[in-house]
VONUZA-534198 format. One record per residue (C-alpha): residue number from 1; x negated, y, z; residue in three letters. Coordinates in nm, 4 decimals. Each point is the difference from the previous one (the first is absolute). Example, Ala and Ser with C-alpha at 12.3 -4.5 7.8 and 13.67 -1.06 7.14 Angstrom:
<pts>
@pos = 1&xx = -1.2300&yy = -0.4500&zz = 0.7800&code = Ala
@pos = 2&xx = -0.1370&yy = 0.3440&zz = -0.0660&code = Ser
</pts>
This chain:
<pts>
@pos = 1&xx = 8.4220&yy = 14.9915&zz = -0.2457&code = Unk
@pos = 2&xx = -0.1431&yy = 0.3345&zz = -0.1053&code = Unk
@pos = 3&xx = -0.2297&yy = -0.0010&zz = 0.3027&code = Unk
@pos = 4&xx = -0.1395&yy = -0.3411&zz = -0.1012&code = Unk
@pos = 5&xx = -0.1657&yy = 0.1507&zz = -0.3087&code = Unk
@pos = 6&xx = -0.2530&yy = 0.1649&zz = 0.2283&code = Unk
@pos = 7&xx = -0.0918&yy = -0.3205&zz = 0.1850&code = Unk
@pos = 8&xx = -0.2893&yy = -0.2158&zz = -0.1232&code = Unk
@pos = 9&xx = 0.0098&yy = -0.3700&zz = 0.0834&code = Unk
@pos = 10&xx = -0.2877&yy = -0.2438&zz = -0.0485&code = Unk
@pos = 11&xx = 0.0892&yy = -0.3667&zz = -0.0537&code = Unk
@pos = 12&xx = -0.2873&yy = -0.2461&zz = 0.0563&code = Unk
@pos = 13&xx = 0.0580&yy = -0.3639&zz = -0.0857&code = Unk
@pos = 14&xx = -0.1931&yy = -0.2666&zz = -0.1884&code = Unk
@pos = 15&xx = 0.3184&yy = -0.1282&zz = -0.1650&code = Unk
@pos = 16&xx = 0.0623&yy = 0.1876&zz = -0.3283&code = Unk
@pos = 17&xx = 0.3682&yy = -0.0952&zz = -0.0032&code = Unk
@pos = 18&xx = 0.0597&yy = 0.1236&zz = 0.3547&code = Unk
@pos = 19&xx = -0.1901&yy = 0.3249&zz = -0.0653&code = Unk
@pos = 20&xx = 0.2114&yy = 0.0563&zz = -0.3088&code = Unk
@pos = 21&xx = 0.3220&yy = -0.0752&zz = 0.1877&code = Unk
@pos = 22&xx = -0.0820&yy = 0.2432&zz = 0.2804&code = Unk
@pos = 23&xx = -0.1111&yy = 0.2673&zz = -0.2450&code = Unk
@pos = 24&xx = 0.3275&yy = -0.0302&zz = -0.1931&code = Unk
@pos = 25&xx = 0.2021&yy = 0.0133&zz = 0.3203&code = Unk
@pos = 26&xx = -0.1834&yy = 0.3056&zz = 0.1325&code = Unk
@pos = 27&xx = 0.0120&yy = 0.1715&zz = -0.3400&code = Unk
@pos = 28&xx = 0.3780&yy = -0.0453&zz = -0.0059&code = Unk
@pos = 29&xx = 0.0101&yy = 0.2060&zz = 0.3207&code = Unk
@pos = 30&xx = -0.2253&yy = 0.2604&zz = -0.1655&code = Unk
@pos = 31&xx = -0.3093&yy = -0.0573&zz = 0.2140&code = Unk
@pos = 32&xx = -0.3404&yy = 0.0643&zz = -0.1577&code = Unk
@pos = 33&xx = -0.1421&yy = -0.3511&zz = 0.0017&code = Unk
@pos = 34&xx = -0.3619&yy = -0.1099&zz = -0.0313&code = Unk
@pos = 35&xx = -0.1076&yy = -0.3644&zz = -0.0022&code = Unk
@pos = 36&xx = -0.3174&yy = -0.1890&zz = 0.0823&code = Unk
@pos = 37&xx = -0.0756&yy = -0.3699&zz = -0.0301&code = Unk
@pos = 38&xx = -0.2510&yy = -0.0152&zz = 0.2864&code = Unk
@pos = 39&xx = -0.1397&yy = 0.1948&zz = 0.2921&code = Unk
@pos = 40&xx = -0.2963&yy = 0.1511&zz = -0.1793&code = Unk
@pos = 41&xx = 0.2240&yy = 0.1481&zz = -0.2694&code = Unk
@pos = 42&xx = 0.2363&yy = 0.1276&zz = 0.2702&code = Unk
@pos = 43&xx = -0.2856&yy = 0.1806&zz = 0.1751&code = Unk
@pos = 44&xx = -0.1007&yy = 0.1624&zz = -0.3296&code = Unk
@pos = 45&xx = 0.3573&yy = 0.1191&zz = -0.0576&code = Unk
@pos = 46&xx = 0.0183&yy = 0.1355&zz = 0.3548&code = Unk
@pos = 47&xx = -0.3169&yy = 0.2002&zz = -0.0636&code = Unk
@pos = 48&xx = 0.1481&yy = 0.1378&zz = -0.3242&code = Unk
@pos = 49&xx = 0.3459&yy = 0.0666&zz = 0.1478&code = Unk
@pos = 50&xx = -0.0355&yy = 0.1120&zz = 0.3628&code = Unk
@pos = 51&xx = 0.3662&yy = 0.1065&zz = -0.0040&code = Unk
@pos = 52&xx = 0.1280&yy = -0.3612&zz = -0.0015&code = Unk
@pos = 53&xx = 0.2733&yy = -0.0152&zz = 0.2646&code = Unk
@pos = 54&xx = 0.0689&yy = -0.3739&zz = 0.0221&code = Unk
@pos = 55&xx = -0.1944&yy = -0.3199&zz = -0.0655&code = Unk
@pos = 56&xx = 0.1794&yy = -0.3307&zz = -0.0516&code = Unk
@pos = 57&xx = -0.2524&yy = -0.2809&zz = 0.0080&code = Unk
@pos = 58&xx = -0.0295&yy = -0.3744&zz = -0.0074&code = Unk
@pos = 59&xx = -0.1177&yy = -0.1309&zz = 0.3352&code = Unk
@pos = 60&xx = -0.2602&yy = -0.2242&zz = -0.1620&code = Unk
@pos = 61&xx = -0.1313&yy = 0.0510&zz = -0.3520&code = Unk
@pos = 62&xx = -0.1855&yy = -0.2984&zz = -0.1395&code = Unk
@pos = 63&xx = -0.3805&yy = 0.0127&zz = -0.0371&code = Unk
@pos = 64&xx = -0.0293&yy = 0.3592&zz = 0.1146&code = Unk
@pos = 65&xx = -0.2629&yy = 0.1284&zz = 0.2363&code = Unk
@pos = 66&xx = -0.0238&yy = 0.3699&zz = 0.0591&code = Unk
@pos = 67&xx = -0.2763&yy = 0.1534&zz = 0.2040&code = Unk
@pos = 68&xx = 0.0618&yy = 0.3419&zz = 0.1495&code = Unk
@pos = 69&xx = -0.3125&yy = 0.2153&zz = -0.0065&code = Unk
</pts>
């Protein structure tokens, strides 16, 4: 698990309880975990943390429209 400490994971889900569950699970395996509640926030985090290695995302977040420029 030592190697996991160097891996950043982004969890994107509109469900606060599911985000919290995944964050706790990943933290227990020593991953660096970031969370976002919608796509726009996820894009901001990706811009701030270009070293994110893995994104776990909800297939369909409610009421979210993201336009790529």
